[in-house]
C-alpha angles and dihedrals in degrees: 000000000000119000125201123216121300111264120204112201106198134164095044084125131350097266105027125098123176126194117195131184107213117213108210091205096059140046109234136163132218091241092054090054091048090050091052093050093236094118125059119220117194114230092348091138133006112278112259113241114239134214114291114247091214089243115097093202092056096042090057092057099044116091095235097039090258141001116330113267090240133004140067127304124178127214118204119208132164092230138354115282096034094131101285093127092048086053094051106033097078091057093046092051089060095048126110126268097276123109127287110215127205111198115199098331110194091228133031108268115243110244093202092052091051091051090046089056089057098255121134112236091220088068094056120093125180119205122195120194133185102221144011094264093054090047093055091045092050093046093050092050092049093049095050096041096085092222095087121082098183137003131198114200131187101194121197093227137005113280115237122245093267092053091047091052090052090051091049092051092046092051092050091048094052097035089239134146118218126195116199111203114204146146131253094279095080116104114267093229099055107151101243128129092253143345123218118191122203128195134161122277127216087240110087113250094012133106135200112237125188133179098225093185139344139178113258094010143065131259109273134220117257117270130197115238126188093222099140092038090055090051092051092050096047114110113247117258117242113266116253118257117273109273124219122248118285117223112211124211106255088218107035117197116247120232132197092206120107112273115260118190130184116225096243 
């Protein structure tokens, strides 16, 4: 594909600047590029307000005043259990009545902790997959289904750009927000809406959090958040009522379908 020179159309209004890549092999218009979302227009429309994270400090630094309403965000931690759930639970507790999916969590989620965060267990669905390909397939289907509000995914390896674009499109189709939890080995330029990095602080019960990059906004300075301290100070949730005995089928039927497990 042959590209002509970059044309900057400025002065259309006082605060708008358009940059267009012109393909010499095709006839295209500025409006068609705007419709496709391939051209950015500064202050063309009011910025859509996102979902609150439940943390005022973080909302003030994110471009949309919170997480995007739909799309893909990645959370970088040095190891599982470094405060990523304490970061995300307040937002999930304010979500709508659709499902919340856990994809390949490294540890079994704690049902009491989920209830304590104000999330109904009946909305939680755990998916276990056998390989990286199955995980991407399951995540894409969940995001585009329309019945999932939020998804947390611990992927075995970083998805390539093509896979990330498919996940973005699926999330926008289903109106779903996905959080990809990963370590420091992921590429810095992964094409997600934002990346938030977490690492321990010298202050007990606190974590450093930094917006490493985000669409529509700059990289932000690190902030200190009392995520683990808040968890320690939260009153315990009442224990669920004693359940009656469960009688298992002595000869359970085998199924070739992927295993689905409720977080109970």
